[in-house]
N, C-alpha and C positions, 0 to 999 in steps of 0.2 A: 091451646094445649102446648106445653113447653116441649114435649117430645116430638111433636109434629112440625115445630118451627124450623129446625134445620132442613128437613125434607122440603118444606114449602119454599124456603129461601133458595135451595139448590135448584128447584124446579123453575123458579123465577129467573135465576141466572142463566139456565140452559135456554129458556125461551127468549131471553134478551139477546143471548149470543147468536141464536138462530136468526133473529131479525137483523142483527148487525151484519152477519155473514151474507144474508140474502141481499141486503142493501149494498154491501161492499162489492159483491160479485156482479150486481146489476150495473153499478157505476163503472167497474172495470170492463165489463162486456161492451158497454156503450163507447168507452174510450178506445177499446181495442178495434171496434168497427171504424172509428175515425182514423186511427193509424193505418188500418188496412185500406181505407179509401185513398189516403194520401199516397200510400205505396203503389197501389194498382194504377191510379190515374197518372202518376209520375212515369211509371214504366210504359204504359200505353201511349203516352204523349211524347216522351223523350226519345224512345228507341227509333221511331220513324223520323222524327224531327232531326235527330243526330245524323241520319243518313243524308238528309237534304243539306244540312250545314256542312258536312264533310265534302259533299260534291261541290258546293259553293267554294269551299276552301281550296279544292283541287282544280277549280275552273281556270281555263286559259284566259278568261276575261279578267285582267289584272285588278280593276277597281273592286269587282265582286270578291275576288280572292283576298285582297287586302282587308276589305270590310269584314268578311267572315273571320279572318285571322284576328282582327282587332276585337271583335265581339267575343270570340273564344278566349282570348287573353284576359279580357275584363271579367268575364264570368268565372273563369278558373282562378283568377288572381284576387277575387274579393270574397269575403265570407258569405255563405248562404243566408245567414241571419240578416246581414246588411241588405242583401237583395230582396228579402221579404219586406223589410222596412221600406225600401224604395218602391216596390210594387204597390204597397198598401198606402203610403203617405203621399207619394208624388202626384197622383191624379188630383188630390184635393189641394195641396199646398202650391203646386206649380200651375195646374190647369183649372183649378176651382171646381172640379167635378165632385158633386156630392155622392156618397156611397152609403148604403145601408149596412146593418150588421152582417148580413149574409155575404158581403164582399170580403170579409176577413178570411173565410175558408177559400174563396176563389183566389185571393191574393196568394195564399200559401201554395195552392196548386200551380198557379202561373209561375211563381218563383222556383218551385221545385222542378217543373218541367223544363224551364229555360236553363236552369243551372245544370241539370243532368244531361240535357241535350248537348251542351258544350263538351262535357267529359266523354260522352258516347261518340261525338263527332271526331275527337282526336283518336279514339280507339279505332273507329272505322277508317279514318285517314291512314293510320299506321298499317292497318291490315291491307288496304288497297295498294299502298305503295310497296308493301312487301311481296306482292305478287310478281313473279318473274315475267319479263317481257315476252317470253316464248308463249305464254298463255294467250296473249293478245294476237300474236302472229298466227298461232294455230287456229284461233277463231276466225281470223281474216281469211285463211286458206280454206276453211270450211264454208265460207260464204256468209258468215254472220255480219250484220251491221255492227257499228260500235255500241249502239244501245242494246241489241240482242246479246252481244258478247259480254257486256257488263252484267246484265240481269240474269242471264242463263248460265254463264260460265264463271265469271269473276266473283260476283256477289255471293253465291253459295259457298265458295271456298273461303272468302273473306269472313263470313259469319262463323264458319267452323274454326278459323284461326283466332278470332277475337273472343270466343265464348269464355275462356278463363278470365280475361280482363273484365268482360261484362259482368261475370259472376261476382268478381270482387266489388264492383261498383254497386251491385244489387245488395250485397251484404252491408256496404256503407250506407245505402239508402235506408235500410231498416233502422239503423242507429240515428240517422239524420232526421227521421220523422219527429224525434223529440224536440227539435228546434222550433217546431210549430208553436210551442208555448209562448215564444217571444212576442207574438202579436195576439195572444189570447185564445189559442186553440187548445182545448184540454184533451190531448192524446193520452195513450195508455201510460207512458213513462211519467208524465206530469201528474196524472191522477193517482198512480201508485205512490209517488212521493208524498202527495197530499194526504192520502189515506194512512200511510205509515206515520206521518207526523201527527195526525189527529187521533189515530187509534193506538199509537205507541206499540205496534207489533209489526213483524216482518211478513205477515200473511199476504198482503197485497203484492209484495215483491215476489213471493213464492208463486202466487197465482199468475203474475205476469210472466215469469220465467217459464212456467209450464205451458202457457198459452202460445209462446213463440218457439216451443220445442227445446228449451234449455232445462237441464236437470236442476231441481231445487236442492239446496244444500240441506243436509241432515244436521242433527245436533252436534255431530262430530266435526263439522267443517271448521 
């Protein structure tokens, strides 16, 4: 029937669109989980590791202090992408260690944790050195040992002081998760670009923006 042909065609288009949207959202959700895993593991690993590196940097044992300073300078002075390449390729090309496909994601996590621990270490170090000497003297008068004074008096105040700087690094970390694509990890930014290219519409970007709490542009943008 010629009169029913447009209706049937419209119904087929709607059904196809629903399937495409369902597949698209499924891919974006999976890549969003990947980005969230990189983000969470990096924070959980680098925040405490940064404290350890900062204490090594402030150590009175000169070789340890110089070593930590050198490591921090290298990690902060080289691109994160280069560090991911090093963590992924060096075990095989330098030491001959074979690794499976699952090591790709592990290499990303190792590179992110090590890189951000260097940045957090410098933030902690500046916070510790900004504490007035009177805080240490007051703790000594109250009978605290050096370890007790640091963990009970100094460290809580340091954390309060460095929170703004740490928040800035956390925002940067959200954007840096997109660098994981360089060694083959399909996180949400990479998948969004791929879907936009294949589908030729901006819906994946709008979905990605809404998933991370950013307002999607309207037609008037």
